[in-house]
FIBAZA-965142 format. One line per 4 residues: number of its first residue (from 1); their letters; for each residue z, x, y of N, C-alpha, C, O. Coordinates in steps of 0.05 Angstrom, whole numbers, plus 5000, padded with zeros to 4 digits. Atoms other than C-alpha are relative to their C-alpha. Example, Ala and Ser with C-alpha at 12.3 -4.5 7.8 and 13.67 -1.06 7.14 Angstrom:
% residues 2
1> as> 5000 5018 4976 5156 5246 4910 5000 5018 5024 5013 5039 5024 | 4999 4984 4976 5143 5273 4979 5014 4985 5022 5018 4995 5044
% end
This chain:
% residues 145
1> mten> 5004 4983 5020 5087 4858 5536 5012 4988 4974 5030 4971 4974 | 4980 5013 5026 5107 4844 5459 5022 5025 4999 5023 5046 5012 | 4977 4982 5010 5167 4877 5429 4990 5024 4993 4998 5045 5003 | 5007 4974 5015 5129 4926 5387 4987 5018 5025 4994 5041 5025
5> tdkt> 5010 4982 4976 5089 4954 5454 5023 5010 5018 5017 5032 5028 | 4978 4990 4985 5156 4967 5492 5015 5022 4990 5030 5035 5005 | 4990 4975 5010 5179 5020 5441 4995 5025 5011 4972 5028 5021 | 5008 4969 4993 5180 5094 5460 4987 5013 4976 4988 5007 4952
9> hset> 5017 4981 5025 5138 5147 5424 5020 5010 4983 5013 5008 4960 | 4979 4991 5021 5201 5174 5389 5002 4974 4980 5001 4978 4956 | 4996 5021 5016 5210 5104 5361 4981 4992 4983 4985 4977 4963 | 5025 5008 5019 5144 5099 5332 5002 5015 4978 4992 5006 4957
13> nnfa> 5003 4980 5022 5154 5158 5288 5024 4991 4979 5027 5004 4958 | 4974 5000 5024 5221 5127 5251 4991 4981 4979 5006 4968 4965 | 5005 5015 5026 5179 5091 5203 4977 5018 4984 4962 5007 4969 | 5018 4977 5010 5137 5155 5181 5008 5000 4967 4991 5005 4951
17> pvfk> 4994 4992 5025 5172 5159 5117 4979 4986 4979 4974 4998 4959 | 5013 5019 5013 5129 5104 5087 4968 5020 4993 4957 5022 4972 | 5024 4982 4998 5068 5152 5103 5004 5021 4977 4991 5022 4956 | 4986 4978 5018 5103 5212 5069 4998 4993 4968 4989 5008 4951
21> glal> 4998 5009 5027 5114 5171 5005 4975 4990 4985 4972 4993 4961 | 5023 5005 5009 5048 5142 4998 4983 5023 4998 4968 5024 4978 | 5017 4974 5012 5014 5212 5000 5014 5013 4973 5002 5023 4954 | 4987 4988 5028 5064 5233 4946 4992 4989 4979 4989 5004 4959
25> vgvt> 5010 5011 5018 5039 5183 4904 4973 4999 4996 4966 4988 4974 | 5025 4991 4997 4969 5199 4918 4984 4975 5014 4962 4970 5005 | 5014 5020 4984 4948 5141 4968 4991 5014 5024 5004 5031 5034 | 5011 4981 4976 4905 5167 5025 4996 4975 5020 4996 4951 5015
29> gkdm> 5002 5018 4981 4897 5137 5090 4978 4986 4999 4978 4964 5011 | 5024 5018 5005 4828 5112 5072 5009 4975 4981 4998 4953 4981 | 4988 5020 5024 4867 5074 5015 5010 4978 5017 5002 4955 5016 | 4985 5016 4984 4911 5047 5063 4984 4980 5023 4991 4957 5028
33> aaal> 5022 5010 4983 4856 5028 5113 4988 4972 4987 4988 4951 4999 | 5017 5010 5013 4818 4992 5061 5021 4979 4990 5013 4956 4994 | 4983 5018 5005 4877 4954 5036 5006 4980 5021 5003 4956 5016 | 4989 5011 4977 4901 4932 5104 4977 4986 5014 4982 4970 5033
37> rlst> 5025 5004 4985 4822 4920 5124 5003 5006 5032 5001 4990 5050 | 4999 4988 4974 4833 4965 5183 4985 5029 4998 4980 5040 4977 | 5015 4974 4999 4799 5029 5206 5020 5026 4991 5044 5028 4992 | 4982 4978 5004 4822 5092 5186 5013 5017 5024 5030 5034 5022
41> asis> 4991 4992 4967 4833 5110 5263 5026 4983 4999 5046 4997 5002 | 4979 5017 4998 4884 5055 5262 5025 5012 4985 5047 5015 4995 | 4976 4988 5015 4927 5086 5205 5006 5024 5013 5029 5030 5019 | 4993 4974 4990 4919 5154 5233 5019 4997 5025 5039 5012 5028
45> kwrn> 4990 5002 4972 4942 5129 5304 5035 4993 4994 5052 5001 5009 | 4975 5006 5007 5006 5097 5264 5016 5025 4996 5037 5031 5007 | 4984 4978 5013 5021 5161 5224 5006 5020 5024 5027 5034 5023 | 4996 4978 4981 5017 5205 5284 5019 4986 5022 5026 5000 5040
49> ghtv> 4984 5013 4981 5060 5155 5325 4985 4996 5030 4999 4995 5050 | 5011 5002 4980 5004 5148 5376 5002 4966 5011 5002 4960 5035 | 4996 5030 5000 5011 5066 5367 5018 4993 4981 5022 5004 4960 | 4978 5014 5020 5064 5022 5339 4986 4987 4983 4966 4973 4987
53> mpde> 5014 5014 5028 5048 4999 5271 5018 4970 5002 5043 4969 5005 | 4987 5020 5004 5059 4927 5267 5022 4991 4977 5020 5003 4956 | 4981 5004 5021 5118 4899 5225 4992 4994 4975 5003 5003 4954 | 5013 5009 5023 5074 4864 5178 4991 5022 4983 4997 5024 4959
57> arvf> 5009 4978 5013 5038 4928 5161 5024 5019 4990 5021 5031 4969 | 4977 4991 5012 5109 4961 5153 5006 4994 4973 5008 5010 4954 | 4992 5015 5026 5125 4909 5101 4978 5007 4977 4984 5015 4954 | 5022 4995 5020 5057 4918 5066 5003 5026 4992 5009 5030 4968
61> ltlm> 5000 4968 5010 5058 4995 5062 5027 5003 4982 5027 5014 4960 | 4979 4995 5021 5128 4991 5036 5001 4986 4976 5012 4997 4957 | 5002 5011 5028 5115 4941 4981 4980 5018 4985 4984 5023 4961 | 5021 4987 5012 5051 4982 4968 5010 5025 4986 5002 5032 4964
65> lgdh> 4986 4971 5007 5093 5049 4961 5021 4992 4973 5024 5006 4953 | 4985 5008 5022 5140 5011 4915 4984 4996 4975 4990 5007 4954 | 5017 5009 5025 5087 4983 4866 4987 5032 4993 4985 5038 4969 | 5015 4975 5014 5052 5058 4862 5029 5011 4987 5026 5019 4963
69> iera> 4981 4984 5012 5120 5087 4845 5010 4989 4977 5021 5004 4961 | 4994 5013 5023 5133 5033 4794 4979 5006 4978 4984 5011 4954 | 5022 4999 5016 5068 5039 4764 4992 5034 4989 4984 5040 4966 | 4998 4970 5005 5068 5118 4766 5022 5010 4982 5019 5030 4968
73> geyr> 4978 4991 5020 5135 5120 4730 4996 4990 4973 5006 5002 4953 | 5008 5003 5031 5109 5089 4671 4992 5025 4985 5000 5031 4963 | 5015 4976 5011 5068 5152 4661 5013 5026 5007 5001 5048 5006 | 4984 4978 4996 5121 5197 4677 5007 5015 4973 5015 5004 4952
77> gkge> 4997 4981 5021 5126 5259 4634 5028 5000 4991 5046 5000 5008 | 4970 4996 5008 5190 5263 4588 5006 5033 5006 4989 5051 5006 | 4988 4979 4992 5234 5319 4607 4999 5018 5025 5010 5040 5029 | 5007 4989 4973 5207 5331 4675 5025 4999 5013 5039 4979 5013
81> ttnp> 4974 5000 4981 5265 5355 4720 4992 4994 5030 5007 4983 5046 | 5006 5005 4972 5229 5352 4784 4971 4984 4999 4954 4989 4983 | 5025 5015 4999 5173 5302 4803 4995 4989 5027 5014 4980 5039 | 4998 5014 4975 5147 5275 4866 5005 4974 5003 5009 4963 5024
85> ldea> 4994 5030 4997 5158 5208 4847 5030 4996 5004 5038 4975 5014 | 4969 5001 4992 5236 5225 4853 5001 4998 5033 5012 4981 5046 | 5010 4996 4971 5214 5248 4924 4993 4971 5016 5003 4961 5036 | 5010 5025 4983 5175 5185 4940 5017 4976 4995 5015 4957 5011
89> lhvl> 4975 5015 5004 5233 5144 4912 5020 4999 5021 5029 4979 5031 | 4980 4994 4974 5279 5176 4964 4990 4988 5023 5005 4975 5038 | 5009 5008 4976 5229 5161 5017 4997 4975 5002 4996 4966 5025 | 5002 5028 4996 5221 5087 4998 5027 4991 5007 5029 4971 5022
93> hqqe> 4971 5013 4995 5299 5078 5000 5003 5006 5031 5015 4989 5045 | 4999 4993 4966 5292 5113 5075 4985 4977 5011 4997 4961 5026 | 5016 5023 4990 5237 5063 5089 5006 4974 5000 4999 4958 5016 | 4988 5028 5001 5274 5003 5063 5022 4995 5017 5026 4972 5025
97> elnn> 4983 5000 4975 5331 5023 5114 4990 4996 5023 5003 4982 5039 | 5010 5000 4972 5288 5028 5172 4986 4969 5002 4984 4957 5023 | 5010 5026 4996 5255 4961 5152 5018 4977 5004 5010 4954 5010 | 4978 5018 4994 5325 4927 5159 4999 4985 5024 5008 4962 5022
101> dipa> 5005 5014 4975 5308 4906 5232 4974 4985 5002 4968 4972 5022 | 5024 5021 4998 5244 4871 5214 5007 4971 5000 5026 4964 4986 | 4989 5030 4992 5248 4795 5237 4987 4987 4969 4969 4996 4954 | 5008 5012 5032 5240 4750 5171 4972 4990 5002 4957 4992 4982
105> mair> 5033 5009 4996 5171 4720 5200 4980 5024 4993 4958 5019 4982 | 5015 4978 5004 5144 4791 5195 5003 5007 4973 4983 5018 4963 | 4997 4991 5025 5171 4805 5127 4985 4982 4984 4970 4991 4965 | 5016 5020 5015 5144 4735 5103 4964 5007 4997 4949 5005 4978
109> egal> 5034 4997 4996 5069 4753 5131 4994 5025 4988 4972 5025 4977 | 5002 4973 5012 5074 4824 5106 4997 5001 4967 4980 5013 4955 | 5004 5005 5029 5092 4803 5032 4977 4984 4993 4964 4991 4974 | 5022 5017 5010 5040 4746 5031 4974 5019 5000 4958 5017 4982
113> ryrl> 5020 4990 4996 4992 4792 5058 4992 5020 4975 4969 5021 4965 | 4999 4984 5019 5008 4845 5005 4997 4984 4975 4980 4993 4960 | 5003 5015 5021 5013 4793 4951 4965 4995 4996 4954 5000 4975 | 5027 5006 5002 4940 4771 4964 4986 5027 4994 4970 5027 4975
117> wwna> 5016 4976 5010 4913 4843 4962 5004 5008 4976 4985 5014 4962 | 4991 4996 5030 4954 4857 4899 4981 4986 4982 4966 4998 4968 | 5012 5020 5014 4924 4798 4868 4969 5007 4996 4956 5008 4976 | 5038 4999 5004 4849 4811 4884 4993 5029 4992 4971 5033 4983
121> srnt> 5005 4978 5011 4857 4885 4868 5006 5000 4970 4993 5017 4958 | 4992 5002 5027 4887 4868 4798 4976 4985 4989 4965 4995 4969 | 5020 5014 5012 4833 4813 4789 4974 5014 5000 4959 5009 4981 | 5018 4984 5001 4780 4861 4807 4994 5020 4977 4972 5023 4965
125> aclk> 4998 4980 5015 4801 4915 4764 5001 4989 4971 4996 5005 4953 | 4998 5011 5026 4810 4867 4704 4970 4987 4996 4959 4992 4975 | 5023 5014 5003 4746 4829 4712 4973 5019 4996 4956 5016 4979 | 5027 4982 5000 4694 4885 4725 4979 4989 4997 4969 4991 4975
129> paem> 5024 5012 4998 4636 4846 4745 4977 5015 4987 4963 5002 4971 | 5024 4991 5011 4582 4894 4725 5002 5002 4974 4980 5000 4963 | 4997 5003 5025 4609 4897 4657 4997 4973 4988 4986 4970 4967 | 5002 5027 5008 4614 4821 4650 4970 4988 5000 4960 4970 4985
133> mrdl> 5028 5007 5000 4543 4817 4673 4981 5012 4982 4960 5000 4975 | 5011 4981 5022 4521 4871 4625 5000 4986 4975 4981 4985 4959 | 4991 5016 5031 4555 4831 4566 4983 4971 5000 4971 4961 4980 | 5013 5027 4997 4527 4765 4593 4973 5004 4993 4962 4990 4976
137> gsqv> 5029 4998 5005 4456 4792 4594 4997 5005 4968 4980 4993 4955 | 5004 4997 5034 4463 4817 4519 5006 4976 4983 4995 4972 4961 | 4998 5027 5009 4489 4751 4502 4979 4985 5004 4970 4975 4984 | 5026 5017 4991 4431 4714 4534 4981 5006 4981 4969 4989 4968
141> aagi> 5026 4988 5014 4382 4761 4499 5004 4993 4967 4986 4990 4951 | 4997 5004 5028 4417 4750 4431 4991 4970 4996 4976 4963 4978 | 5005 5026 5005 4415 4677 4441 4969 4986 5002 4963 4963 4993 | 5028 5004 4998 4338 4676 4458 4987 5006 4969 4972 4991 4957
145> r> 5014 4994 5033 4322 4712 4387 5004 4980 4986 4995 4980 4963
% end
């Protein structure tokens, strides 16, 4: 058995904070599954403590939470005294404490996987292929005239 499958049911719930934090910033289980290229059932099993989440996924989801908090913080309303971002930030700190036991190789793999996903999602958002093709079509049409 691997190290992860030897953990008891109660130990599987000790990294639940990341799920709470992601929910606070509006990330759904479906969003997490798509980012990790997994089924929503896998995410649900991790969230409910039915299976142990791989360390790489813990790192990935923690980085995802941190990024969402940072980006959402840019749009935070002035003068707000309570905000879900404050609670999400607190949850992020809890998750980071729980992640202290993750082996260096798992941190590396989780961070690499996150960086690849992050770059792909930003490139897709910036490039907007449908708009590029539409613009290209109008440019071609203009060149034919």
